C-alpha positions in Angstrom: 33.0 16.4 49.7 31.0 14.0 47.5 32.4 11.6 45.0 32.9 13.0 41.5 30.3 11.7 39.0 32.0 10.2 35.9 30.7 10.9 32.4 28.1 8.4 31.2 27.1 7.0 34.6 24.0 9.2 35.2 21.6 11.5 33.4 21.3 11.5 29.6 24.4 9.4 29.0 23.0 6.6 31.1 19.6 6.5 29.4 20.8 6.0 25.8 22.8 3.4 23.9 24.3 3.8 20.5 23.5 1.2 17.8 27.0 -0.3 18.0 26.7 -0.7 21.7 23.3 -2.3 21.3 24.7 -4.8 18.7 27.5 -5.7 21.1 25.1 -6.1 24.0 22.7 -8.3 22.1 25.3 -10.3 20.0 23.3 -10.1 16.8 24.0 -8.9 13.3 22.8 -5.5 12.0 20.1 -7.1 9.8 18.7 -9.2 12.7 18.8 -6.1 14.9 16.8 -4.2 12.4 14.2 -7.0 12.1 14.0 -7.3 15.8 13.3 -3.5 16.2 10.7 -3.5 13.5 8.9 -6.5 14.9 9.0 -5.2 18.5 8.1 -1.6 17.5 11.2 0.0 18.8 12.5 3.2 17.1 15.7 5.3 17.4 15.6 8.3 19.7 17.2 11.7 19.7 19.0 12.5 23.0 18.2 15.8 24.8 21.8 16.7 25.6 24.3 15.3 23.2 27.4 16.5 25.2 26.9 13.9 27.9 27.2 11.0 25.5 30.4 9.1 25.1 30.2 8.5 21.3 29.8 11.1 18.5 26.2 12.2 18.7 26.1 13.6 15.2 27.0 10.3 13.5 25.5 7.7 15.8 22.0 6.3 16.1 20.7 6.1 19.7 18.2 3.9 21.5 16.8 3.9 25.0 18.7 1.6 27.3 15.3 0.2 28.6 14.3 -0.7 25.0 17.6 -2.7 24.5 17.1 -4.5 27.8 13.5 -5.2 26.7 14.8 -6.8 23.4 17.3 -8.9 25.3 14.6 -11.0 27.0 12.5 -11.7 23.8 12.3 -15.3 22.6 12.9 -14.1 19.0 16.5 -13.3 19.9 17.1 -17.0 20.7 15.5 -18.1 17.5 17.7 -15.7 15.5 20.7 -17.2 17.1 19.5 -20.7 16.3 19.0 -19.6 12.7 22.5 -18.3 12.6 23.8 -21.7 13.7 21.5 -23.4 11.2 22.9 -21.4 8.3 26.5 -22.2 9.4 25.8 -25.9 9.5 23.9 -25.8 6.2 26.8 -24.1 4.4 29.2 -26.8 5.7 27.0 -29.7 4.5 26.5 -28.0 1.1 30.3 -27.7 0.8 30.8 -31.3 1.7 28.0 -32.4 -0.7 26.2 -34.5 1.9 22.7 -34.5 0.5 21.0 -36.7 3.1 22.3 -34.8 6.0 21.4 -31.5 4.3 17.8 -32.7 3.8 17.6 -33.8 7.4 18.9 -30.5 8.6 16.4 -28.5 6.5 13.5 -30.5 8.0 14.6 -29.3 11.4 14.9 -25.6 10.4 14.1 -23.3 13.3 10.6 -21.9 13.1 9.2 -19.0 15.1 5.8 -17.3 15.4 4.9 -13.7 16.1 1.7 -14.4 18.1 3.2 -13.2 21.4 4.2 -9.9 19.7 0.6 -9.1 18.7 -0.7 -9.8 22.2 2.2 -7.7 23.6 1.9 -4.7 21.4 -2.0 -4.6 21.4 -3.4 -5.3 24.8 -7.0 -4.8 23.6 -8.8 -5.4 20.3 -9.5 -1.8 19.8 -5.8 -1.0 19.9 -5.2 -3.4 17.1 -8.0 -1.8 15.0 -6.4 1.6 15.5 -3.1 0.4 14.0 -4.7 -1.5 11.1 -4.4 1.3 8.5 -0.7 0.7 7.6 -1.2 -3.1 7.7 -4.0 -3.1 5.2 -2.2 -0.6 2.9 0.9 -2.7 2.8 -0.9 -6.0 2.4 -3.0 -4.7 -0.5 0.2 -3.3 -2.1 1.9 -6.7 -2.0 -1.2 -8.5 -3.2 -0.9 -6.5 -6.5 2.8 -7.0 -7.0 4.0 -9.6 -9.5 6.2 -12.6 -8.5 9.8 -11.7 -8.4 13.1 -13.0 -7.0 12.9 -11.1 -3.7 9.2 -11.7 -3.1 8.0 -15.3 -2.9 4.7 -16.3 -4.5 3.5 -17.7 -1.2 3.6 -14.3 0.5 1.7 -12.7 -2.3 -0.9 -15.4 -2.2 -1.3 -15.0 1.6 -1.7 -11.2 1.2 -4.5 -11.7 -1.3 -6.2 -14.2 1.0 -6.1 -12.0 4.1 -7.2 -8.8 2.3 -10.1 -10.7 0.7 -11.2 -12.0 4.1 -11.2 -8.5 5.5 -13.1 -7.1 2.5 -15.7 -9.8 2.9 -16.2 -8.9 6.5 -16.7 -5.3 5.6 -19.3 -6.3 3.0 -21.0 -8.6 5.4 -21.1 -6.1 8.2 -21.9 -3.1 6.0 -18.9 -1.2 7.6 -17.8 0.8 4.6 -18.3 4.5 5.0 -16.1 6.5 2.5 -14.3 6.0 -0.8 -12.2 8.3 -2.9 -10.5 7.9 -6.3 -7.2 9.7 -6.1 -4.0 9.8 -8.2 -2.2 7.4 -5.8 -5.0 4.9 -5.7 -8.4 4.3 -4.1 -8.9 5.3 -0.5 -11.4 3.3 1.6 -12.6 4.0 5.1 -14.6 1.5 7.2 -15.9 2.0 10.7 -15.5 -1.1 13.0 -16.5 -0.8 16.6 -16.5 3.0 16.3 -12.9 3.1 15.0 -12.4 4.5 11.5 -9.9 2.4 9.5 -8.6 4.1 6.3 -6.4 2.2 3.8 -5.1 2.8 0.3 -5.5 0.3 -2.5 -3.5 0.7 -5.8 -5.1 0.6 -9.1 -5.2 -2.7 -11.1 -2.0 -2.2 -13.1 1.1 -4.3 -13.6 3.5 -2.7 -11.1 7.2 -3.6 -11.3 9.2 -3.5 -8.1 11.5 -0.5 -8.1 15.2 -1.1 -7.6 15.8 1.7 -5.1 13.4 0.2 -2.5 14.7 -2.0 0.2 12.3 -4.9 -0.1 13.8 -6.7 3.0 12.6 -4.0 5.3 9.1 -4.0 3.8 9.0 -7.8 4.0 9.8 -7.6 7.8 6.9 -5.2 8.2 4.7 -7.5 6.1 5.6 -10.5 8.3 4.2 -8.8 11.3 1.2 -7.3 9.6 0.2 -10.7 8.2 0.0 -12.1 11.8 -1.9 -9.0 13.0 -4.5 -9.1 10.2 -5.0 -12.8 10.8 -5.8 -12.2 14.5 -8.1 -9.3 13.6 -10.0 -11.3 10.9 -10.4 -14.2 13.3 -11.9 -12.0 16.0 -14.2 -10.1 13.6 -15.5 -13.3 12.1 -16.0 -14.9 15.5 -18.1 -11.9 16.7 -20.4 -12.3 13.8 -20.7 -16.1 14.3 -19.0 -16.8 11.0 -16.7 -19.7 10.3 -13.0 -18.7 10.0 -11.1 -19.1 7.7 -13.8 -18.9 5.0 -13.7 -21.1 2.0 -11.6 -19.6 -0.8 -11.3 -20.7 -4.4 -7.6 -21.3 -5.1 -7.9 -20.6 -8.8 -9.5 -17.2 -8.1 -6.8 -16.4 -5.6 -4.0 -17.2 -8.0 -5.7 -15.0 -10.6 -5.7 -12.1 -8.2 -9.5 -12.2 -7.7 -9.8 -13.6 -4.2 -12.6 -11.3 -3.3 -14.8 -13.2 -5.7 -13.7 -16.6 -4.7 -14.4 -16.3 -0.9 -17.5 -17.9 0.6 -18.6 -16.8 4.1 -20.7 -19.3 6.1 -22.3 -19.4 9.6 -20.3 -21.2 12.2 -23.3 -23.3 13.3 -23.5 -25.2 10.0 -19.9 -26.2 10.1 -20.1 -27.3 13.8 -23.1 -29.5 13.0 -21.3 -31.1 10.1 -18.2 -31.7 12.3 -20.4 -33.3 15.0 -22.0 -35.6 12.5 -18.7 -36.5 11.1 -17.3 -37.3 14.6 -20.3 -39.5 15.4 -19.8 -41.3 12.1 -16.2 -41.9 12.9 -17.0 -43.3 16.3 -19.7 -45.5 14.9 -17.4 -46.9 12.2 -14.7 -47.5 14.8 -16.9 -50.0 16.6 -16.4 -53.6 15.6 -20.1 -54.4 15.7 -21.0 -51.7 13.2 -19.0 -51.9 9.9 -21.4 -49.8 7.8 -23.0 -46.4 8.1 -26.8 -46.4 8.6 -29.0 -44.9 5.9 -30.3 -42.3 8.4 -26.8 -40.9 9.0 -26.1 -40.7 5.3 -29.3 -38.9 4.7 -28.5 -36.4 7.5 -25.0 -35.8 6.1 -26.3 -35.2 2.6 -28.8 -32.8 4.0 -26.1 -30.8 5.7 -24.0 -30.8 2.5 -27.0 -29.4 0.6 -27.4 -26.7 3.2 -23.8 -25.6 2.7 -24.3 -25.4 -1.1 -27.5 -23.5 -0.6 -25.7 -20.8 1.5 -24.1 -19.3 -1.6 -27.5 -18.9 -3.3 -29.0 -17.4 -0.1 -26.5 -14.5 -0.2 -28.3 -13.0 -3.1 -31.7 -13.4 -1.4 -30.2 -11.7 1.7 -29.6 -8.6 -0.4 -33.3 -8.4 -1.3 -34.3 -9.0 2.3 -32.1 -6.1 3.4 -34.4 -3.6 1.8 -37.4 -4.9 3.8 -35.4 -5.0 7.0 -34.3 -1.4 6.4 -37.9 -0.2 6.6 -38.4 -2.1 9.9 -35.2 -0.6 11.2 -36.4 2.9 10.5 -39.7 2.2 12.2 -37.9 0.9 15.3 -35.6 3.9 15.3 -38.6 6.3 15.1 -40.3 4.5 18.0 -37.1 4.6 20.1 -36.6 8.3 19.3 -40.2 9.1 20.5 -39.6 7.1 23.6 -36.3 8.9 24.3 -37.8 12.3 24.0 -40.7 11.4 26.2 -38.3 10.0 28.8 -36.2 13.2 28.7 -39.3 15.5 29.2 -40.5 13.4 32.2 -37.1 13.5 33.7 -36.9 17.3 33.5 -40.4 17.6 35.0 -39.5 15.3 37.9 -36.3 17.2 38.5 -38.3 20.5 38.8 -40.6 19.0 41.4 -38.4 16.9 43.6 -35.3 19.1 43.7 -32.0 17.7 45.0 -33.3 14.8 47.1 -33.5 12.4 44.2 -30.2 13.0 42.4 -29.1 9.4 42.4 -32.4 8.2 40.8 -32.1 10.9 38.2 -28.6 9.8 37.4 -29.8 6.3 36.9 -32.6 7.4 34.6 -30.1 9.6 32.7 -27.9 6.6 32.1 -30.9 4.6 30.8 -31.9 7.5 28.5 -28.4 7.7 27.1 -28.4 4.0 26.4 -31.7 4.4 24.6 -30.2 7.3 22.6 -27.3 5.0 21.6 -29.8 2.5 20.4 -31.5 5.2 18.3 -28.1 6.1 16.7 -27.3 2.5 16.0 -30.7 1.9 14.5 -30.2 4.9 12.2 -26.7 3.9 11.2 -27.8 0.6 9.9 -29.6 2.3 7.0 -26.3 3.2 5.3 -25.7 -0.5 4.3 -28.9 -0.5 2.3 -28.1 2.3 -0.1 -28.1 -0.1 -3.1 -30.5 -2.6 -1.8 -32.8 -3.9 -4.5 -30.5 -2.5 -7.2 -28.9 -4.7 -9.8 -25.7 -3.5 -11.4 -23.8 -4.7 -14.4 -20.1 -3.8 -14.8 -18.7 -3.3 -18.3 -15.4 -4.6 -19.4 -13.5 -1.3 -19.2 -14.5 -0.7 -15.5 -12.3 -2.1 -12.7 -14.4 -5.1 -11.6 -12.9 -5.8 -8.2 -13.4 -2.2 -7.0 -17.0 -1.9 -8.1 -17.8 -5.4 -6.8 -16.6 -4.4 -3.3 -18.4 -1.1 -3.3 -21.8 -2.3 -4.5 -21.9 -5.4 -2.4 -21.0 -3.4 0.7 -24.2 -1.5 0.3 -26.6 -4.3 -0.5 -26.6 -4.3 -4.3 -26.2 -7.2 -6.7 -23.4 -7.2 -9.2 -22.8 -9.0 -12.6 -20.0 -8.6 -15.0 -18.9 -9.5 -18.5 -18.0 -13.1 -19.0 -14.8 -12.1 -21.0 -13.4 -10.4 -17.9 -13.9 -13.3 -15.4 -16.2 -16.3 -14.9 -18.9 -16.9 -12.3 -21.1 -13.9 -13.0 -24.6 -14.4 -11.5 -26.3 -13.0 -14.6 -25.5 -11.7 -18.1 -25.8 -8.4 -19.8 -29.2 -9.2 -21.3 -30.8 -9.9 -17.9 -34.0 -7.8 -17.5 -33.4 -7.3 -13.8 -30.5 -4.9 -14.4 -31.2 -1.4 -13.2 -27.8 0.2 -13.5 -25.0 -0.4 -16.0 -21.6 1.1 -15.1 -19.6 2.1 -18.2 -16.6 4.2 -18.8 -16.8 4.6 -22.6 -17.3 8.0 -24.4 -20.1 6.7 -26.6 -22.5 3.8 -26.2 -23.4 1.9 -29.4 -26.3 0.0 -27.8 -28.6 0.9 -24.9 -31.4 -1.0 -23.2 -34.7 0.7 -22.4 -35.4 1.1 -18.7 -31.7 0.8 -17.7 -29.7 3.7 -16.3 -26.1 4.1 -17.6 -23.6 5.8 -15.3 -19.9 6.2 -14.9 -18.0 4.7 -11.9 -17.7 8.0 -10.1 -21.5 7.9 -9.5 -21.1 4.9 -7.2 -18.4 6.6 -5.1 -20.3 9.9 -4.9 -23.5 8.2 -3.9 -21.6 6.4 -1.1 -19.9 9.5 0.2 -23.1 11.6 0.2 -25.3 8.8 1.5 -27.9 9.0 -1.2 -28.3 8.2 -4.9 -27.0 11.1 -6.9 -28.6 12.4 -10.1 -27.6 9.9 -12.8 -27.9 12.4 -15.6 -24.7 14.2 -14.3 -22.7 10.9 -14.6 -23.9 9.7 -18.0 -21.3 8.1 -20.2 -19.4 10.6 -22.3 -20.4 13.6 -20.2 -18.0 15.9 -18.3 -18.1 14.7 -14.7 -18.7 16.9 -11.7 -15.8 17.5 -9.3 -14.9 14.4 -7.3 -14.5 15.9 -3.8 -12.6 14.2 -1.1 -14.9 12.9 1.7 -12.1 13.1 4.2 -12.1 16.9 4.3 -14.0 18.3 7.3 -15.0 21.9 6.9 -14.8 24.1 10.0 -16.3 27.5 10.6 -14.6 30.1 8.4 -13.1 27.6 6.0 -13.4 27.9 2.2 -16.1 25.6 1.0 -16.2 25.0 -2.8 -19.5 25.6 -4.6 -19.4 22.1 -5.9 -19.5 20.7 -2.3 -22.5 22.8 -1.5 -24.5 21.9 -4.6 -23.6 18.2 -4.4 -24.5 18.0 -0.8 -27.9 19.6 -1.6 -28.4 17.2 -4.5 -28.1 20.0 -7.0 -26.5 20.2 -10.4 -22.9 21.4 -10.7 -21.2 20.7 -14.0 -24.2 20.7 -16.2 -25.7 24.0 -15.1 -24.4 27.5 -15.3 -23.1 29.7 -12.5 -25.4 32.0 -10.6 -24.2 35.1 -12.4 -24.8 33.6 -15.8 -28.3 32.5 -14.7 -29.1 36.1 -13.7 -27.8 37.4 -17.0 -30.0 34.8 -18.8 -33.0 36.0 -16.8 -32.4 39.6 -17.7 -31.8 38.8 -21.4 -35.1 36.8 -21.5 -37.0 39.7 -19.9 -35.5 42.1 -22.5 -36.4 39.7 -25.3 -40.0 39.4 -24.1 -40.3 43.2 -23.9 -39.0 43.5 -27.5 -41.5 40.9 -28.7 -44.4 42.8 -27.0 -43.3 46.0 -28.7 -43.2 44.3 -32.1 -46.7 42.9 -31.7 -48.0 46.4 -30.7 -46.3 48.0 -33.7 -47.9 45.4 -36.1 -51.3 46.0 -34.6 -50.9 49.8 -35.0 -49.9 49.3 -38.7 -53.1 47.2 -39.3 -55.2 49.9 -37.6 -53.7 52.5 -40.1 -51.3 54.3 -37.7 -48.0 55.3 -39.2 -44.7 54.1 -37.7 -43.6 57.7 -36.9 -46.8 58.4 -34.9 -46.5 55.0 -33.1 -42.8 55.8 -32.2 -43.8 59.2 -30.8 -46.6 57.7 -28.7 -44.4 54.9 -27.4 -41.7 57.4 -26.4 -44.2 59.5 -24.5 -45.4 56.4 -22.6 -41.8 55.5 -21.6 -41.1 59.0 -20.4 -44.3 58.9 -18.3 -43.3 55.6 -16.8 -39.8 57.0 -16.0 -41.2 60.0 -14.2 -43.6 57.8 -12.2 -40.7 55.6 -11.1 -38.5 58.5 -10.2 -41.3 60.1 -8.1 -41.8 56.9 -6.2 -38.1 56.5 -5.6 -37.9 60.1 -4.4 -40.7 59.5 -1.9 -39.1 56.3 -0.7 -35.5 57.3 -0.5 -35.6 59.6 2.6 -37.2 56.9 4.8 -34.9 54.1 3.4 -31.8 56.3 3.9 -32.8 57.0 7.6 -33.4 53.3 8.3 -30.2 52.3 6.7 -28.2 54.9 8.6 -29.7 53.8 11.9 -29.0 50.2 11.3 -25.4 50.9 10.2 -24.8 53.1 13.3 -26.2 50.3 15.6 -24.0 47.7 13.9 -21.0 49.9 14.3 -21.8 50.5 18.0 -22.2 46.8 18.7 -18.9 46.0 16.9 -17.1 48.7 18.9 -18.5 47.4 22.2 -17.5 43.8 21.3 -14.0 44.9 20.3 -13.6 46.9 23.6 -14.9 44.0 25.7 -12.5 41.6 23.9 -9.6 44.0 24.6 -10.5 44.3 28.2 -10.8 40.5 28.7 -7.4 40.1 26.9 -5.8 42.7 29.2 -7.0 40.9 32.3 -5.6 37.5 31.1 -2.1 36.3 32.3 0.7 36.7 29.8 0.8 33.0 28.9 -2.9 32.8 28.1 -2.9 36.2 26.3 -0.2 34.9 24.0 -2.3 31.8 23.2 -5.3 34.1 22.4 -3.2 36.3 20.2 -1.8 33.2 18.4 -5.4 32.0 17.7 -6.4 35.4 16.4 -3.4 35.4 14.0 -4.4 32.0 12.8 -8.0 32.9 12.2 -6.9 36.1 10.4 -4.5 34.0 8.2 -7.3 31.6 7.4 -9.6 34.4 6.4 -7.0 35.9 4.1 -6.4 32.5 2.5 -10.1 32.1 2.0 -10.3 35.5 0.4 -7.5 34.7 -2.0 -9.2 31.4 -3.1 -12.4 33.3 -3.6 -10.7 36.0 -5.7 -8.9 33.4 -7.8 -12.2 31.6 -8.4 -13.8 34.9 -9.5 -11.0 35.6 -11.9 -11.4 32.2 -13.5 -15.1 32.8 -13.9 -14.5 36.2 -15.6 -11.9 34.7 -18.0 -14.3 31.9 -18.9 -17.1 34.5 -19.6 -14.7 36.5 -21.8 -13.7 33.4 -23.8 -17.4 32.4 -24.3 -18.4 36.0 -25.4 
């Protein structure tokens, strides 16, 4: 007879630990344990069988035993213990009022970094990009918060700097794809290395920190996300051969406008300046040379002028982007022609040679697929030149930071009112301005040759990939529906009419519905017939024909037309009825055959697969009923609107 297995030694009871047991094992406080779990990415678990656990499963929080053992070997645990000892010593010195010893102890405060955690949680760079959504949303939230007791100013300043660096990369790489103005805030989506990154930015309002929110937990997440975004920004800037960190205006960062105070520069310029500075330092360190030569000073001044000229070259790059877009389209067209030719030759060779040259065909297939990827990449670069060659001016009432980010991401130039912020490249009277973004109901002054639009025009143009009709977005006009670009319509889904018309570049809010257009056409036809009848009656009166005689003749003509129409209909109806009946019977037969075949295939399936098919059928039926309900609701709203207008 085998030994009796005690409770909690094997199975579910051995794989889990309660939070109290974990605290006892790690010898840390509850706050430190929470911080450690957040930083390491460890979450509570729900046991499969609660009876095999020693503690009360309904009240306790459980963790995997392997996760707790994983935490026990982390260097952060030792730093937390050192900090605990540091706090105890500091409180003693404060109580004894030993100021010198207290200052010396504060200089030796234990410091830790989270670099190893980023490398540990994200083995590859793509993994870090996939987890960047929450990091960007939290950092942008803290960058808009005011200074308070629980949130230090240095953390807010760092959040503004990191988000501004990421936004400048998105602008420089033309990686922005979608934008949506919602009630919660502004949703952005950028595509970096084929990975979509979506984050939420709050509106530019003064937001107080609510009291029911645990800021300490959010600050712990923020601490890790700051390190993560710093790593990501460094890698992104390095891949584009840009200097990191970029130069940032401290005054603009303090004012919450770090996106405007950031200057991106190529890495080669800074490396040349550093090399010249090192050579100057070595020359000045020699005893024989105590002065710098004129040639070295001239070269250094030349490099400094190049740096200052980089800011002016950014605007010239926007103009050059439009020219490069044409070249990109030509290259893409040539590549597409070459790919199609290669595919046709490959299929012809496969028909001739047969199975003997499969390896060579696989190699050629790989080459053709690589060329196809080149075609796709050449076509995707055109999205960044949507506003190339366009000059925008932002009015005072429009959120400047948002429009600045959107327009510059797609190659446009932006200016703003001097009363909002300084440093605008041009003023409101500049003749180069092509679009002025305004959010006022009425404009007192307009400039000839300038298009006035509302901010939604910029977002809709980005989402649809083309410049929308500006008349629909004129200031003071009712805007068309701002549809979410994150909704992907599948077969059988309800698609709003606004989405169809906007995708086709048509008019939604300014025009009438299809039914109303048909009514207008019929009304116009009737009006034209009445006008013709009045003209004929006037001519008859001039000719001396009385109105009674004219009415009798007109009635005879109408009856004659009616008899002719009825006779033609009578001759056409038998043939049309026969053809309709044949088509309906054929359609019914095909539907019956398809239903019978589906029932047979379903009957031949195993029980498990048949249940899956039935579940899918129920889901499609529910989707169709929901679509029908939405369509009926829309029709009712249209009818009520017609009744109110009539």
